py3Dmol code that shows the C-alpha trace and the ligand (Angstrom):
import py3Dmol

protein = """\
ATOM      1  CA  MET A   1      11.594  11.013  29.685  1.00  0.00           C
ATOM      2  CA  GLU A   2       8.773  12.566  31.954  1.00  0.00           C
ATOM      3  CA  ALA A   3       7.144   9.172  32.241  1.00  0.00           C
ATOM      4  CA  GLY A   4      10.345   7.505  33.443  1.00  0.00           C
ATOM      5  CA  ALA A   5      10.953  10.175  35.950  1.00  0.00           C
ATOM      6  CA  VAL A   6       7.825   9.073  37.768  1.00  0.00           C
ATOM      7  CA  ASN A   7       9.764   5.881  38.644  1.00  0.00           C
ATOM      8  CA  ASP A   8      12.850   7.670  39.372  1.00  0.00           C
ATOM      9  CA  ARG A   9      13.541   7.306  43.121  1.00  0.00           C
ATOM     10  CA  PHE A  10      16.605   9.495  42.922  1.00  0.00           C
ATOM     11  CA  ILE A  11      14.948  12.564  41.317  1.00  0.00           C
ATOM     12  CA  GLY A  12      15.002  14.408  44.642  1.00  0.00           C
ATOM     13  CA  GLN A  13      18.658  13.830  45.244  1.00  0.00           C
ATOM     14  CA  ARG A  14      19.484  14.627  41.580  1.00  0.00           C
ATOM     15  CA  ARG A  15      17.799  18.070  41.832  1.00  0.00           C
ATOM     16  CA  ALA A  16      19.618  18.748  45.157  1.00  0.00           C
ATOM     17  CA  LEU A  17      23.089  17.916  43.408  1.00  0.00           C
ATOM     18  CA  LEU A  18      22.160  20.355  40.654  1.00  0.00           C
ATOM     19  CA  ASN A  19      21.676  22.925  43.289  1.00  0.00           C
ATOM     20  CA  VAL A  20      25.045  22.226  44.776  1.00  0.00           C
ATOM     21  CA  MET A  21      26.679  22.185  41.283  1.00  0.00           C
ATOM     22  CA  GLN A  22      25.222  25.821  40.895  1.00  0.00           C
ATOM     23  CA  GLU A  23      26.555  26.849  44.220  1.00  0.00           C
ATOM     24  CA  ARG A  24      29.952  25.747  43.203  1.00  0.00           C
ATOM     25  CA  GLY A  25      29.877  27.826  40.099  1.00  0.00           C
ATOM     26  CA  ILE A  26      28.155  25.920  37.402  1.00  0.00           C
ATOM     27  CA  HIS A  27      25.824  28.105  35.536  1.00  0.00           C
ATOM     28  CA  ASP A  28      25.836  26.937  32.002  1.00  0.00           C
ATOM     29  CA  MET A  29      22.131  25.798  31.502  1.00  0.00           C
ATOM     30  CA  ASN A  30      23.109  23.248  28.649  1.00  0.00           C
ATOM     31  CA  VAL A  31      25.516  21.598  31.048  1.00  0.00           C
ATOM     32  CA  LEU A  32      23.050  21.474  33.980  1.00  0.00           C
ATOM     33  CA  ARG A  33      20.306  20.110  31.641  1.00  0.00           C
ATOM     34  CA  ALA A  34      22.681  17.347  30.486  1.00  0.00           C
ATOM     35  CA  PHE A  35      23.369  16.463  34.136  1.00  0.00           C
ATOM     36  CA  ASP A  36      19.717  16.391  34.874  1.00  0.00           C
ATOM     37  CA  ALA A  37      19.043  14.190  31.830  1.00  0.00           C
ATOM     38  CA  VAL A  38      21.671  11.528  32.553  1.00  0.00           C
ATOM     39  CA  HIS A  39      21.294   9.554  35.805  1.00  0.00           C
ATOM     40  CA  ARG A  40      24.443   8.824  37.668  1.00  0.00           C
ATOM     41  CA  HIS A  41      23.023   6.040  39.665  1.00  0.00           C
ATOM     42  CA  GLU A  42      22.619   4.108  36.417  1.00  0.00           C
ATOM     43  CA  PHE A  43      26.346   3.985  35.950  1.00  0.00           C
ATOM     44  CA  LEU A  44      27.623   3.150  39.401  1.00  0.00           C
ATOM     45  CA  PRO A  45      28.221  -0.334  40.999  1.00  0.00           C
ATOM     46  CA  SER A  46      25.227  -1.263  43.391  1.00  0.00           C
ATOM     47  CA  SER A  47      27.572  -1.065  46.514  1.00  0.00           C
ATOM     48  CA  VAL A  48      27.797   2.773  46.043  1.00  0.00           C
ATOM     49  CA  LEU A  49      24.426   3.679  44.755  1.00  0.00           C
ATOM     50  CA  HIS A  50      23.471   5.555  47.910  1.00  0.00           C
ATOM     51  CA  ARG A  51      26.333   7.920  47.186  1.00  0.00           C
ATOM     52  CA  ALA A  52      25.282   8.403  43.543  1.00  0.00           C
ATOM     53  CA  TYR A  53      24.285  12.141  43.911  1.00  0.00           C
ATOM     54  CA  GLU A  54      26.812  13.212  46.274  1.00  0.00           C
ATOM     55  CA  ASP A  55      29.155  15.892  44.772  1.00  0.00           C
ATOM     56  CA  ALA A  56      32.164  13.613  45.438  1.00  0.00           C
ATOM     57  CA  PRO A  57      34.209  11.065  43.651  1.00  0.00           C
ATOM     58  CA  VAL A  58      32.895   7.521  44.077  1.00  0.00           C
ATOM     59  CA  PRO A  59      34.693   4.265  43.694  1.00  0.00           C
ATOM     60  CA  ILE A  60      33.878   2.310  40.621  1.00  0.00           C
ATOM     61  CA  GLY A  61      36.148  -0.729  41.098  1.00  0.00           C
ATOM     62  CA  PHE A  62      39.688  -1.585  39.956  1.00  0.00           C
ATOM     63  CA  GLY A  63      41.024   1.218  42.123  1.00  0.00           C
ATOM     64  CA  GLN A  64      39.392   3.872  39.926  1.00  0.00           C
ATOM     65  CA  THR A  65      36.666   6.581  40.747  1.00  0.00           C
ATOM     66  CA  ALA A  66      33.912   8.312  39.019  1.00  0.00           C
ATOM     67  CA  SER A  67      34.919  11.960  39.172  1.00  0.00           C
ATOM     68  CA  GLN A  68      33.153  14.642  41.113  1.00  0.00           C
ATOM     69  CA  PRO A  69      30.197  15.859  39.207  1.00  0.00           C
ATOM     70  CA  SER A  70      30.816  19.541  39.783  1.00  0.00           C
ATOM     71  CA  LEU A  71      34.381  19.116  38.443  1.00  0.00           C
ATOM     72  CA  GLN A  72      33.114  17.257  35.447  1.00  0.00           C
ATOM     73  CA  ALA A  73      30.607  19.925  34.778  1.00  0.00           C
ATOM     74  CA  LEU A  74      33.296  22.582  35.051  1.00  0.00           C
ATOM     75  CA  TYR A  75      35.234  20.942  32.336  1.00  0.00           C
ATOM     76  CA  MET A  76      32.225  20.989  30.056  1.00  0.00           C
ATOM     77  CA  GLN A  77      31.406  24.593  31.027  1.00  0.00           C
ATOM     78  CA  VAL A  78      35.050  25.633  30.222  1.00  0.00           C
ATOM     79  CA  LEU A  79      34.963  23.697  27.068  1.00  0.00           C
ATOM     80  CA  GLN A  80      31.690  25.329  25.791  1.00  0.00           C
ATOM     81  CA  LEU A  81      30.746  22.241  23.889  1.00  0.00           C
ATOM     82  CA  LYS A  82      28.518  22.547  20.853  1.00  0.00           C
ATOM     83  CA  PRO A  83      26.647  19.961  18.971  1.00  0.00           C
ATOM     84  CA  SER A  84      28.938  19.959  16.090  1.00  0.00           C
ATOM     85  CA  ASP A  85      32.071  19.456  18.145  1.00  0.00           C
ATOM     86  CA  LYS A  86      33.952  16.146  17.851  1.00  0.00           C
ATOM     87  CA  VAL A  87      34.856  15.256  21.392  1.00  0.00           C
ATOM     88  CA  LEU A  88      37.646  12.833  22.813  1.00  0.00           C
ATOM     89  CA  GLU A  89      37.422  11.725  26.301  1.00  0.00           C
ATOM     90  CA  ILE A  90      40.482   9.804  27.878  1.00  0.00           C
ATOM     91  CA  GLY A  91      39.285   7.636  30.893  1.00  0.00           C
ATOM     92  CA  THR A  92      35.862   6.315  30.117  1.00  0.00           C
ATOM     93  CA  GLY A  93      35.657   4.842  33.665  1.00  0.00           C
ATOM     94  CA  CYS A  94      32.011   4.014  34.409  1.00  0.00           C
ATOM     95  CA  GLY A  95      30.676   5.886  31.364  1.00  0.00           C
ATOM     96  CA  PHE A  96      28.685   8.483  33.190  1.00  0.00           C
ATOM     97  CA  GLN A  97      30.612  11.498  31.951  1.00  0.00           C
ATOM     98  CA  THR A  98      30.743   9.841  28.505  1.00  0.00           C
ATOM     99  CA  ALA A  99      26.838   9.755  28.457  1.00  0.00           C
ATOM    100  CA  VAL A 100      26.533  13.534  29.464  1.00  0.00           C
ATOM    101  CA  LEU A 101      29.087  14.509  26.873  1.00  0.00           C
ATOM    102  CA  ALA A 102      26.826  12.538  24.340  1.00  0.00           C
ATOM    103  CA  GLN A 103      24.068  15.034  25.269  1.00  0.00           C
ATOM    104  CA  LEU A 104      26.144  17.967  24.521  1.00  0.00           C
ATOM    105  CA  ALA A 105      27.947  16.849  21.369  1.00  0.00           C
ATOM    106  CA  ASP A 106      26.962  14.752  18.369  1.00  0.00           C
ATOM    107  CA  ARG A 107      30.269  12.717  18.286  1.00  0.00           C
ATOM    108  CA  VAL A 108      31.908  11.501  21.373  1.00  0.00           C
ATOM    109  CA  TYR A 109      34.952   9.109  21.303  1.00  0.00           C
ATOM    110  CA  SER A 110      36.292   7.691  24.716  1.00  0.00           C
ATOM    111  CA  VAL A 111      39.384   5.528  25.464  1.00  0.00           C
ATOM    112  CA  GLU A 112      39.882   3.515  28.561  1.00  0.00           C
ATOM    113  CA  ARG A 113      42.788   1.297  29.462  1.00  0.00           C
ATOM    114  CA  LEU A 114      40.841  -1.187  31.593  1.00  0.00           C
ATOM    115  CA  ARG A 115      38.848  -3.506  29.421  1.00  0.00           C
ATOM    116  CA  ASP A 116      36.428  -4.433  32.248  1.00  0.00           C
ATOM    117  CA  LEU A 117      35.423  -0.798  32.804  1.00  0.00           C
ATOM    118  CA  SER A 118      34.971  -0.085  29.077  1.00  0.00           C
ATOM    119  CA  VAL A 119      32.940  -3.279  28.705  1.00  0.00           C
ATOM    120  CA  ARG A 120      30.508  -2.163  31.539  1.00  0.00           C
ATOM    121  CA  ALA A 121      30.345   1.250  30.258  1.00  0.00           C
ATOM    122  CA  ARG A 122      29.264  -0.017  26.681  1.00  0.00           C
ATOM    123  CA  GLU A 123      26.615  -2.189  28.301  1.00  0.00           C
ATOM    124  CA  ARG A 124      25.187   0.821  30.229  1.00  0.00           C
ATOM    125  CA  LEU A 125      25.217   3.130  27.185  1.00  0.00           C
ATOM    126  CA  ASP A 126      23.683   0.609  25.159  1.00  0.00           C
ATOM    127  CA  ALA A 127      20.888  -0.025  27.685  1.00  0.00           C
ATOM    128  CA  LEU A 128      20.210   3.792  27.724  1.00  0.00           C
ATOM    129  CA  ARG A 129      20.212   3.756  23.947  1.00  0.00           C
ATOM    130  CA  VAL A 130      23.190   6.353  23.732  1.00  0.00           C
ATOM    131  CA  SER A 131      24.243   5.748  20.122  1.00  0.00           C
ATOM    132  CA  ASN A 132      26.706   8.626  19.370  1.00  0.00           C
ATOM    133  CA  VAL A 133      29.485   7.224  21.527  1.00  0.00           C
ATOM    134  CA  ALA A 134      32.485   5.127  20.220  1.00  0.00           C
ATOM    135  CA  LEU A 135      34.584   3.380  22.839  1.00  0.00           C
ATOM    136  CA  LEU A 136      38.078   2.095  22.620  1.00  0.00           C
ATOM    137  CA  VAL A 137      40.131  -0.007  24.940  1.00  0.00           C
ATOM    138  CA  GLY A 138      43.720   1.118  24.930  1.00  0.00           C
ATOM    139  CA  ASP A 139      46.303   3.712  25.904  1.00  0.00           C
ATOM    140  CA  GLY A 140      44.680   7.140  25.752  1.00  0.00           C
ATOM    141  CA  THR A 141      48.014   8.867  26.137  1.00  0.00           C
ATOM    142  CA  ILE A 142      48.469   8.230  22.394  1.00  0.00           C
ATOM    143  CA  GLY A 143      44.882   9.574  21.728  1.00  0.00           C
ATOM    144  CA  TRP A 144      42.780   7.936  19.113  1.00  0.00           C
ATOM    145  CA  SER A 145      44.351   9.100  15.852  1.00  0.00           C
ATOM    146  CA  ARG A 146      41.600   7.393  13.681  1.00  0.00           C
ATOM    147  CA  TYR A 147      39.014   9.999  14.272  1.00  0.00           C
ATOM    148  CA  ALA A 148      41.347  13.082  14.870  1.00  0.00           C
ATOM    149  CA  PRO A 149      41.372  16.018  14.992  1.00  0.00           C
ATOM    150  CA  TYR A 150      39.159  16.750  17.871  1.00  0.00           C
ATOM    151  CA  ASP A 151      37.480  20.069  18.867  1.00  0.00           C
ATOM    152  CA  ALA A 152      37.522  19.151  22.587  1.00  0.00           C
ATOM    153  CA  ILE A 153      39.620  16.758  24.556  1.00  0.00           C
ATOM    154  CA  LEU A 154      38.755  15.941  28.168  1.00  0.00           C
ATOM    155  CA  VAL A 155      41.442  14.025  30.089  1.00  0.00           C
ATOM    156  CA  ALA A 156      39.931  12.402  33.220  1.00  0.00           C
ATOM    157  CA  ALA A 157      43.238  11.258  34.766  1.00  0.00           C
ATOM    158  CA  ALA A 158      46.379  13.033  35.876  1.00  0.00           C
ATOM    159  CA  ALA A 159      49.512  13.274  33.686  1.00  0.00           C
ATOM    160  CA  PRO A 160      53.005  14.361  34.585  1.00  0.00           C
ATOM    161  CA  ASP A 161      53.097  16.388  31.427  1.00  0.00           C
ATOM    162  CA  VAL A 162      50.775  17.059  28.459  1.00  0.00           C
ATOM    163  CA  PRO A 163      51.024  14.034  26.080  1.00  0.00           C
ATOM    164  CA  GLY A 164      52.275  15.058  22.717  1.00  0.00           C
ATOM    165  CA  PRO A 165      49.988  12.907  20.759  1.00  0.00           C
ATOM    166  CA  LEU A 166      46.925  14.656  22.229  1.00  0.00           C
ATOM    167  CA  LEU A 167      48.316  18.019  21.162  1.00  0.00           C
ATOM    168  CA  ASP A 168      48.823  16.774  17.782  1.00  0.00           C
ATOM    169  CA  GLN A 169      45.119  15.529  17.681  1.00  0.00           C
ATOM    170  CA  MET A 170      43.610  18.883  18.642  1.00  0.00           C
ATOM    171  CA  ALA A 171      41.787  20.630  15.823  1.00  0.00           C
ATOM    172  CA  GLU A 172      42.397  24.263  14.916  1.00  0.00           C
ATOM    173  CA  GLY A 173      40.386  26.183  17.597  1.00  0.00           C
ATOM    174  CA  GLY A 174      40.327  23.093  19.674  1.00  0.00           C
ATOM    175  CA  ARG A 175      40.507  22.878  23.529  1.00  0.00           C
ATOM    176  CA  MET A 176      41.834  20.408  25.887  1.00  0.00           C
ATOM    177  CA  LEU A 177      41.357  20.105  29.569  1.00  0.00           C
ATOM    178  CA  ILE A 178      43.921  17.984  31.454  1.00  0.00           C
ATOM    179  CA  PRO A 179      45.093  17.694  35.088  1.00  0.00           C
ATOM    180  CA  VAL A 180      49.067  17.967  35.157  1.00  0.00           C
ATOM    181  CA  GLY A 181      51.324  17.603  38.082  1.00  0.00           C
ATOM    182  CA  SER A 182      52.483  15.047  40.545  1.00  0.00           C
ATOM    183  CA  ARG A 183      50.620  11.996  41.440  1.00  0.00           C
ATOM    184  CA  ASP A 184      49.055  13.499  44.515  1.00  0.00           C
ATOM    185  CA  VAL A 185      47.962  17.057  43.475  1.00  0.00           C
ATOM    186  CA  GLN A 186      47.529  18.692  40.088  1.00  0.00           C
ATOM    187  CA  ARG A 187      46.450  21.753  38.329  1.00  0.00           C
ATOM    188  CA  LEU A 188      43.766  21.560  35.789  1.00  0.00           C
ATOM    189  CA  VAL A 189      44.987  23.222  32.630  1.00  0.00           C
ATOM    190  CA  CYS A 190      43.061  24.384  29.547  1.00  0.00           C
ATOM    191  CA  ILE A 191      45.041  24.344  26.452  1.00  0.00           C
ATOM    192  CA  ARG A 192      43.861  26.091  23.298  1.00  0.00           C
ATOM    193  CA  ARG A 193      45.122  25.567  19.807  1.00  0.00           C
ATOM    194  CA  VAL A 194      44.988  28.901  17.710  1.00  0.00           C
ATOM    195  CA  ASP A 195      46.668  29.385  14.373  1.00  0.00           C
ATOM    196  CA  GLY A 196      48.873  26.313  15.128  1.00  0.00           C
ATOM    197  CA  ARG A 197      49.994  27.658  18.428  1.00  0.00           C
ATOM    198  CA  TYR A 198      49.131  26.455  21.923  1.00  0.00           C
ATOM    199  CA  THR A 199      48.199  28.539  24.985  1.00  0.00           C
ATOM    200  CA  GLU A 200      47.820  27.310  28.457  1.00  0.00           C
ATOM    201  CA  ASP A 201      45.615  28.735  31.275  1.00  0.00           C
ATOM    202  CA  GLU A 202      45.214  27.271  34.824  1.00  0.00           C
ATOM    203  CA  VAL A 203      41.602  26.544  35.711  1.00  0.00           C
ATOM    204  CA  THR A 204      41.870  25.115  39.262  1.00  0.00           C
ATOM    205  CA  ALA A 205      43.833  22.791  41.614  1.00  0.00           C
ATOM    206  CA  CYS A 206      42.677  19.235  41.494  1.00  0.00           C
ATOM    207  CA  THR A 207      43.445  15.577  42.494  1.00  0.00           C
ATOM    208  CA  PHE A 208      42.832  12.737  39.917  1.00  0.00           C
ATOM    209  CA  VAL A 209      43.763   9.235  39.641  1.00  0.00           C
ATOM    210  CA  PRO A 210      46.991   8.701  37.592  1.00  0.00           C
ATOM    211  CA  LEU A 211      46.997   8.563  33.729  1.00  0.00           C
ATOM    212  CA  LEU A 212      49.062   5.426  33.101  1.00  0.00           C
ATOM    213  CA  GLY A 213      50.614   4.844  29.749  1.00  0.00           C
ATOM    214  CA  ARG A 214      53.392   5.610  27.292  1.00  0.00           C
ATOM    215  CA  PHE A 215      52.996   9.429  27.628  1.00  0.00           C
ATOM    216  CA  GLY A 216      51.752   9.167  31.216  1.00  0.00           C
ATOM    217  CA  TRP A 217      52.807   7.677  34.393  1.00  0.00           C
ATOM    218  CA  GLU A 218      54.788   4.544  33.895  1.00  0.00           C
ATOM    219  CA  SER A 219      53.040   2.109  36.121  1.00  0.00           C
ATOM    220  CA  GLU A 220      51.016   1.891  39.386  1.00  0.00           C
ATOM    221  CA  ALA A 221      54.389   2.220  41.192  1.00  0.00           C
ATOM    222  CA  PRO A 222      54.412   3.225  44.793  1.00  0.00           C
ATOM    223  CA  ARG A 223      53.234   6.646  45.267  1.00  0.00           C
ATOM    224  CA  GLY A 224      55.565   9.556  45.826  1.00  0.00           C
TER     225      GLY A 224
END
"""
ligand_1 = """\
26
LIG
N 35.281 9.939 33.569
C 35.510 8.730 34.374
C 36.692 8.930 35.230
C 37.267 7.689 35.612
S 38.806 7.879 36.571
C 34.150 8.648 35.217
O 33.688 9.702 35.775
O 33.795 7.545 35.513
C 39.948 7.793 35.303
C 39.911 6.716 34.410
O 41.082 6.952 33.434
C 40.066 5.328 34.937
O 39.033 4.408 34.553
C 41.462 4.809 34.414
O 41.366 3.445 34.313
C 41.605 5.635 33.111
N 42.863 5.662 32.693
C 44.106 5.888 33.142
N 45.136 5.909 32.333
C 44.565 5.887 31.134
C 45.064 5.741 29.869
N 46.375 5.827 29.590
N 44.146 5.682 28.810
C 42.877 5.478 29.060
N 42.314 5.517 30.281
C 43.173 5.636 31.243
"""
view = py3Dmol.view(width=600, height=400)
view.addModel(protein, "pdb")
view.setStyle({"model": 0}, {"cartoon": {"style": "trace"}})
view.addModel(ligand_1, "xyz")
view.setStyle({"model": 1}, {"stick": {}})
view.zoomTo()
view.show()
C-alpha cells in the first residue's frame, strides 16, 4: 500500500478531500480510513479525472453520476457497518462506493440496471483485486433475494417510495438508507427493522438520480 502511494499523484488531493469530509461531519475513523484506501480516480472516466477528489457528484456516462463522497461517507457512518455485516448496494455505478464498502464489510452485493456500468465496475474491482464483492445486472428495486437477508442496504438512487422487496430483505436489526421523494429533491431516510417492525428517521435533504424499475420510477420520462 505505502509503496504504491509513492506513485499516487492524487495523494495530496485525496488528503484534502478527507479534510473536507471531516469538516462536513464525517468523524468515523473506519469510514475515513476506507475512503483513504480506495482511490476514486481509479473508478472514474478519464474525462473527469481532474474532478476525482472534488466533494461533488461527477458524471460517469449514461446520464449517471458518481455520488458526492461526503454523502456516501455519511451513509456508511449512519449505518455503522461492521465486518460481519452482509451489505446490499443498489446502484453500483462506477463501483467506487462498492469498493469502499468492501473495506468495511466482508460481504458486499451490488445491483446495477445498466450492464455497461456493471461490466466496467467489475473490471476495476478485479484490477484492484477486490474479491469480496458480487455484482448483478438487474432491477435493484426488487433487491437480490438470493443472498437476503441483509444487515445493511444502501440505495444510491432516488425512489418515489421505499420498495417493498427491500424492506422484506432486511435482516432483523438491519438498517437501510434510501432517498425518497420527487424526482428533483428527496429526503434521505434511515429505516431500521427491530422485532419485525420498521422505524424511519430522516437523515438529510438530498438529490439523487432516479431509481428506475418495478418499484421505483417508471421510466426516464420527462421530469416533473
Ligand atoms: N454508487 C454509485 C452511484 C451511481 S448513481 C457511484 O457512486 O458511482 C445511481 C446508479 O443507480 C446509476 O448507476 C443507475 O444506473 C443505478 N440505478 C437506477 N435505478 C436502478 C435500479 N432499479 N436497479 C439498479 N440500479 C439502478
